[in-house]
C-alpha positions as CSV (number, residue, x, y, z in Angstrom):
1,M,-7.8,4.4,-18.1
2,Q,-9.8,1.7,-16.4
3,E,-10.5,2.1,-12.7
4,Y,-9.9,-0.7,-10.3
5,P,-11.8,-0.1,-7.0
6,A,-9.9,-2.8,-5.1
7,I,-6.6,-1.3,-6.2
8,R,-7.7,2.1,-5.1
9,R,-8.8,0.6,-1.8
10,F,-5.4,-1.0,-1.3
11,G,-3.8,2.4,-1.7
12,E,-6.2,3.9,0.9
13,K,-5.3,1.1,3.3
14,L,-1.6,1.5,2.7
15,H,-1.9,5.3,3.3
16,M,-3.9,4.6,6.5
17,L,-1.4,2.1,7.8
18,R,1.5,4.4,7.1
19,R,-0.2,7.3,8.9
20,Q,-1.1,5.1,11.9
21,R,2.6,4.3,12.3
22,G,3.6,8.0,11.9
23,M,5.7,7.2,8.8
24,T,6.4,9.6,6.0
25,I,6.1,8.3,2.5
26,R,9.9,8.4,2.2
27,E,10.2,6.3,5.3
28,L,7.7,3.8,4.0
29,T,9.4,3.7,0.7
30,S,12.8,2.9,2.3
31,A,11.2,0.3,4.7
32,L,9.8,-1.5,1.6
33,G,13.1,-1.5,-0.1
34,Y,12.5,1.2,-2.8
35,S,14.7,4.1,-3.6
36,G,12.2,6.6,-5.0
37,Y,8.9,7.4,-3.5
38,G,6.9,8.1,-6.7
39,Y,5.8,4.5,-7.2
40,I,4.5,4.2,-3.6
41,H,2.8,7.6,-3.8
42,S,1.0,6.6,-7.0
43,I,-0.1,3.3,-5.3
44,E,-1.5,5.3,-2.4
45,L,-3.4,7.5,-4.8
46,G,-4.8,4.4,-6.6
47,K,-3.1,5.4,-9.9
48,S,-0.8,2.4,-10.1
49,K,-1.3,-1.3,-9.4
50,P,0.8,-2.9,-6.8
51,T,2.9,-5.9,-7.6
52,A,2.4,-9.2,-5.7
53,E,5.8,-8.6,-4.2
54,L,4.8,-5.2,-2.9
55,V,1.6,-6.5,-1.3
56,L,3.6,-9.2,0.5
57,R,6.2,-6.6,1.7
58,V,3.4,-4.3,3.0
59,A,1.7,-7.2,4.8
60,M,4.9,-8.3,6.5
61,L,5.9,-4.7,7.4
62,F,2.6,-3.9,9.0
63,N,1.8,-7.4,10.3
64,V,-1.5,-7.7,8.4
65,T,-2.7,-10.4,6.0
66,T,-2.8,-9.9,2.2
67,D,-6.5,-10.6,2.4
68,Q,-6.9,-7.6,4.7
69,L,-5.0,-5.5,2.2
70,L,-6.7,-6.7,-1.0
71,R,-10.2,-7.6,-0.1
72,D,-12.6,-4.7,0.0
73,D,-14.8,-6.2,2.7
74,L,-12.0,-6.4,5.2
75,D,-10.5,-3.5,7.1
76,V,-7.0,-3.1,8.6
């Protein structure tokens, strides 16, 4: 399986944002409009690639830019 550093970094940022807001993974999953938390969990671990729609939803939920989420040289 090919590793994607930017994708892994997105997952780390998502995890950090979730923890900063005191959200559980289930709460985040629900807030993003998903029913099961497995997909979001695998994103946080860097094992799955997020869709463009998910990136936009995360950006809106946490009031950050998509660049902050996707570019490795920017922190959130």
